[in-house]
C-alpha positions in Angstrom: -85.6 85.0 -39.2 -88.2 83.9 -36.7 -91.9 84.2 -37.5 -94.5 84.5 -34.8 -97.9 85.7 -33.6 -99.1 87.8 -30.8 -102.5 88.5 -29.3 -104.2 90.5 -26.5 -107.0 87.8 -26.5 -109.7 90.2 -27.9 -113.1 89.8 -26.4 -115.4 92.0 -28.5 -118.6 91.3 -30.5 -118.2 89.8 -33.9 -119.8 91.3 -37.0 -123.1 89.8 -36.1 -123.0 91.4 -32.7 -122.4 88.1 -30.9 -120.0 88.1 -27.9 -118.4 84.7 -27.2 -118.4 83.5 -23.6 -115.0 84.3 -22.1 -114.2 80.6 -21.5 -114.8 79.9 -25.2 -112.5 82.7 -26.3 -109.8 81.2 -24.1 -110.4 77.7 -25.5 -110.1 79.2 -29.0 -106.8 80.9 -28.0 -105.3 77.5 -26.9 -106.4 75.9 -30.1 -104.8 78.7 -32.1 -101.5 78.5 -30.3 -101.4 74.7 -30.6 -101.9 75.1 -34.4 -99.2 77.7 -34.5 -96.8 75.2 -32.9 -98.0 72.4 -35.2 -97.4 74.4 -38.4 -93.9 75.4 -37.4 -94.1 79.0 -36.3 -91.4 80.2 -33.9 -93.0 82.4 -31.3 -96.3 83.2 -29.6 -96.9 86.3 -27.5 -99.7 87.3 -25.2 -99.9 91.0 -24.2 -101.1 92.4 -20.9 -104.2 94.5 -20.8 -106.8 95.5 -18.1 -109.8 96.4 -20.2 -113.2 94.8 -20.9 -112.3 94.2 -24.6 -109.3 92.0 -23.8 -108.9 88.8 -21.6 -105.2 88.9 -21.2 -104.6 90.6 -17.8 -102.2 87.8 -16.7 -100.1 86.7 -19.7 -98.0 84.3 -17.7 -101.1 82.2 -16.8 -102.3 82.0 -20.4 -98.8 81.2 -21.6 -98.5 78.4 -19.1 -101.7 76.9 -20.5 -100.2 77.3 -24.0 -97.0 75.7 -22.8 -98.8 72.5 -21.8 -100.2 72.2 -25.4 -97.1 73.1 -27.4 -93.5 71.8 -27.8 -91.4 74.3 -29.6 -93.0 77.8 -29.6 -91.1 80.5 -27.7 -93.6 82.0 -25.3 -93.5 85.7 -24.8 -95.4 88.4 -23.0 -96.3 91.1 -25.6 -95.9 93.1 -23.4 -95.6 92.9 -19.7 -96.5 96.4 -18.3 -93.5 96.5 -16.1 -94.2 100.1 -14.8 -97.2 98.9 -12.8 -96.0 95.5 -11.8 -93.6 94.1 -9.3 -90.4 92.9 -11.0 -89.9 90.2 -8.4 -93.3 88.7 -9.2 -92.7 89.1 -13.0 -89.4 87.3 -12.6 -91.0 84.5 -10.6 -94.0 84.1 -12.9 -91.8 83.8 -16.0 -89.2 81.6 -14.3 -92.1 79.2 -13.5 -93.3 79.5 -17.1 -89.8 78.7 -18.2 -89.7 75.5 -16.1 -93.2 74.5 -17.3 -92.2 75.0 -21.0 -88.7 73.5 -20.7 -86.9 76.7 -21.4 -89.2 78.6 -23.9 -90.2 81.6 -21.8 -89.4 85.2 -22.7 -90.2 88.6 -21.0 -91.0 91.5 -23.3 -91.2 94.5 -21.0 -92.8 97.8 -21.8 -94.3 100.9 -20.3 -97.7 100.1 -21.8 -99.8 101.8 -24.5 -102.9 101.9 -22.2 -103.0 103.4 -18.7 -105.7 101.3 -16.9 -103.1 99.3 -14.9 -101.8 102.4 -13.1 -104.8 103.3 -11.0 -105.7 99.6 -10.7 -102.4 98.9 -8.9 -102.1 102.3 -7.2 -99.4 104.0 -9.3 -99.3 107.7 -10.3 -99.1 108.3 -14.1 -96.8 111.3 -13.3 -94.2 108.6 -12.5 -94.7 106.8 -15.8 -91.0 107.0 -16.9 -89.4 106.8 -13.5 -91.4 103.6 -12.7 -90.2 101.8 -15.8 -86.6 102.8 -15.4 -86.4 101.7 -11.8 -88.3 98.4 -12.2 -86.3 97.5 -15.3 -83.1 98.0 -13.3 -84.4 95.5 -10.7 -85.6 93.0 -13.2 -82.2 92.9 -14.9 -80.6 92.3 -11.6 -83.0 89.5 -10.7 -82.1 87.7 -14.0 -78.4 87.3 -13.0 -78.3 87.3 -9.2 -79.9 84.6 -7.0 -79.5 86.7 -3.9 -80.5 90.3 -4.5 -79.6 93.5 -2.6 -81.3 96.5 -4.1 -83.0 99.8 -3.1 -85.3 102.1 -5.1 -88.0 104.7 -4.7 -91.2 102.8 -5.6 -90.6 99.4 -3.9 -89.5 98.0 -0.6 -85.7 97.4 -0.6 -84.2 93.9 -0.8 -81.2 92.9 1.4 -79.5 89.8 0.3 -82.9 88.4 -0.5 -83.0 85.0 -2.3 -85.5 84.9 -5.2 -86.9 81.6 -6.4 -87.6 79.7 -8.6 -84.7 80.2 -11.0 -85.5 79.7 -14.6 -84.1 76.9 -16.8 -82.6 79.6 -19.2 -79.8 81.6 -17.6 -80.6 84.4 -18.0 -84.2 84.2 -19.0 -84.5 86.3 -22.3 -85.6 89.9 -21.7 -86.7 92.2 -24.6 -87.6 95.9 -24.5 -90.8 96.9 -26.3 -90.6 100.2 -28.1 -93.5 102.2 -29.6 -91.4 104.8 -31.4 -89.6 107.0 -28.9 -85.8 107.5 -29.4 -85.2 107.4 -25.7 -86.6 103.8 -25.5 -84.5 102.8 -28.4 -81.3 104.1 -26.8 -82.1 102.5 -23.5 -82.6 99.0 -25.1 -79.4 99.3 -27.1 -77.3 100.7 -24.3 -78.4 97.9 -22.0 -77.6 95.3 -24.7 -81.2 94.0 -24.7 -83.2 92.8 -27.7 -85.8 95.4 -29.0 -89.4 94.7 -30.1 -90.6 97.6 -32.3 -94.4 98.0 -32.9 -95.3 99.3 -36.4 -99.1 99.4 -36.6 -99.8 102.4 -38.8 -98.4 104.7 -41.4 -95.3 104.0 -43.5 -92.9 101.4 -42.1 -90.1 103.4 -43.8 -90.4 106.1 -41.2 -89.2 103.7 -38.6 -85.8 103.1 -40.3 -84.1 105.9 -38.2 -85.1 104.0 -35.1 -83.5 100.7 -36.1 -80.5 102.6 -37.4 -80.2 104.4 -34.0 -80.5 101.0 -32.2 -77.6 99.5 -34.1 -75.5 102.7 -33.8 -76.1 102.9 -30.0 -75.6 99.1 -29.6 -72.1 99.3 -31.2 -71.1 102.5 -29.3 -72.0 100.8 -26.0 -69.5 98.0 -26.9 -71.9 95.2 -27.6 -71.2 92.6 -30.3 -73.2 93.5 -33.5 -73.6 89.9 -34.3 -75.8 89.5 -31.1 -78.4 92.1 -32.1 -82.0 90.8 -31.9 -84.7 93.0 -33.4 -88.4 92.2 -33.7 -91.0 94.0 -35.8 -94.5 93.6 -34.5 -97.5 94.5 -36.8 -101.1 93.9 -37.5 -102.2 91.6 -40.2 -104.3 88.7 -41.5 -104.0 86.0 -44.2 -106.6 84.3 -46.3 -106.5 82.3 -49.5 -107.1 85.5 -51.5 -106.3 89.1 -50.8 -110.0 90.0 -51.3 -111.0 87.4 -48.7 -108.4 88.6 -46.2 -109.5 92.2 -46.7 -113.2 91.4 -46.3 -112.7 89.2 -43.2 -110.4 91.6 -41.3 -112.3 94.8 -42.3 -115.1 94.9 -39.7 -113.2 93.7 -36.6 -110.2 96.0 -37.5 -112.4 99.1 -38.0 -114.5 98.4 -35.0 -111.5 98.0 -32.6 -109.3 100.7 -34.1 -112.3 103.1 -34.1 -113.0 102.4 -30.4 -109.4 103.0 -29.4 -109.4 106.1 -31.6 -112.4 107.6 -29.9 -110.7 107.1 -26.5 -107.6 108.9 -27.7 -109.3 111.7 -29.6 -108.4 110.5 -33.1 -110.7 110.9 -36.1 -112.7 107.7 -37.0 -110.9 105.3 -39.3 -112.1 105.2 -43.0 -112.2 102.6 -45.7 -109.6 104.7 -47.6 -107.2 104.6 -44.6 -107.8 100.8 -44.2 -106.9 100.2 -47.9 -103.8 102.5 -47.6 -102.6 100.6 -44.5 -102.9 97.2 -46.3 -101.3 98.5 -49.5 -97.8 97.2 -50.5 -96.1 100.1 -48.6 -98.5 100.3 -45.7 -97.9 99.0 -42.2 -100.7 96.4 -42.1 -100.1 92.9 -43.6 -103.5 91.8 -44.8 -103.6 89.7 -48.0 -103.0 86.3 -49.5 -99.8 84.5 -48.7 -97.7 86.0 -51.5 -98.8 89.5 -50.5 -97.7 88.9 -46.9 -94.5 87.3 -48.0 -93.6 90.2 -50.2 -94.3 92.7 -47.5 -92.3 90.8 -44.8 -89.4 90.6 -47.2 -89.6 94.3 -48.0 -89.5 95.1 -44.3 -86.6 92.8 -43.9 -84.7 94.9 -46.5 -85.6 98.0 -44.4 -84.8 96.7 -40.9 -82.9 93.5 -41.1 -85.0 92.1 -38.3 -84.4 88.8 -36.7 -88.1 88.2 -35.8 -91.4 89.3 -37.3 -94.7 88.8 -35.4 -98.2 89.5 -36.5 -101.4 90.3 -34.5 -104.1 88.6 -36.5 -106.9 89.3 -34.0 -107.3 93.1 -34.1 -110.9 92.8 -33.0 -112.7 89.5 -32.8 -112.0 87.3 -35.8 -114.0 84.3 -36.7 -112.3 81.3 -35.2 -112.4 79.2 -38.3 -110.8 81.9 -40.4 -108.2 82.5 -37.7 -107.1 78.9 -37.9 -106.9 79.1 -41.6 -104.8 82.3 -41.4 -102.4 80.5 -38.9 -102.2 77.5 -41.2 -101.3 79.6 -44.2 -98.8 81.6 -42.2 -97.0 78.5 -41.0 -97.1 76.3 -44.1 -96.8 78.9 -46.9 -95.5 82.3 -45.7 -93.0 81.2 -43.1 -91.1 78.7 -45.3 -90.9 81.1 -48.2 -89.6 84.0 -46.0 -87.0 81.7 -44.2 -85.8 80.5 -47.6 -85.5 84.0 -49.0 -83.5 85.5 -46.0 -81.3 82.4 -45.3 -77.7 83.3 -45.2 -75.8 81.3 -47.9 -73.2 78.9 -46.6 -69.6 80.0 -46.7 -67.6 78.5 -49.6 
């Protein structure tokens, strides 16, 4: 199983009220990604957002900077908001990233959990589902055809149009991001595409029907079960002790989740909810290395995922503590998890 990190490059005040200059936050991001590569993690994702509290409006640009400082990390969008983007430009950007990184780029396409990109780029939210369906169709075509003929509703048609550059990987990996709707699960499985499932609250066990549906639909569509790729993406943080991890993560997590909750009409988060989420059966992985190892392995029993990625920076974390969390993840958690889930050699 692969272990990775993802981020939206949070740019919010820390617990003292200090807001880092944007250029310093980006510099910290590059140092964090370089360390993730150095300690042996497998993947690093940057998600697209168009809000004042995040700096990652152009994941491919940030990932290209990360590519120049790393050697082995797979570099993913987490996610690309395909509904409000141009699939041709997405393909070109990630093909270029693939060439820069010597074949390490991945696209994780989703409809987006925030809506700021729709008015920004002139799209109607009433077309939310139709936009994603049409643009995904074109992106899939672009991955396998150098000259493209295509016609849709939301974009100018293409007539035998060559699209360059071509990526080093053929085809460039494409994942579908799913937030918990059966229709999205069925779409990913029917198309034979890897699925990235976000579990950021509540009980992970309630998502088992979605991964079961993915596998069932995958096989019904005639795809090889051995080729299933499934990623679980969750919030978390690691420190030397569980008490330290809980204390460091508490303020940033509550601040950011509270802000998002107010925007969406949710009640404010409480300390009781925070403690429930980071409990052994909760969705959030905050604790010492052994606590995080135990929870990843429990979720592996539930889902049989092939990748697990954590978002450490839910709100602005102190950079020193972020680096320590990444170090512990790569040097303690990841080796233990890989050893535990390794398939024994055939006798």
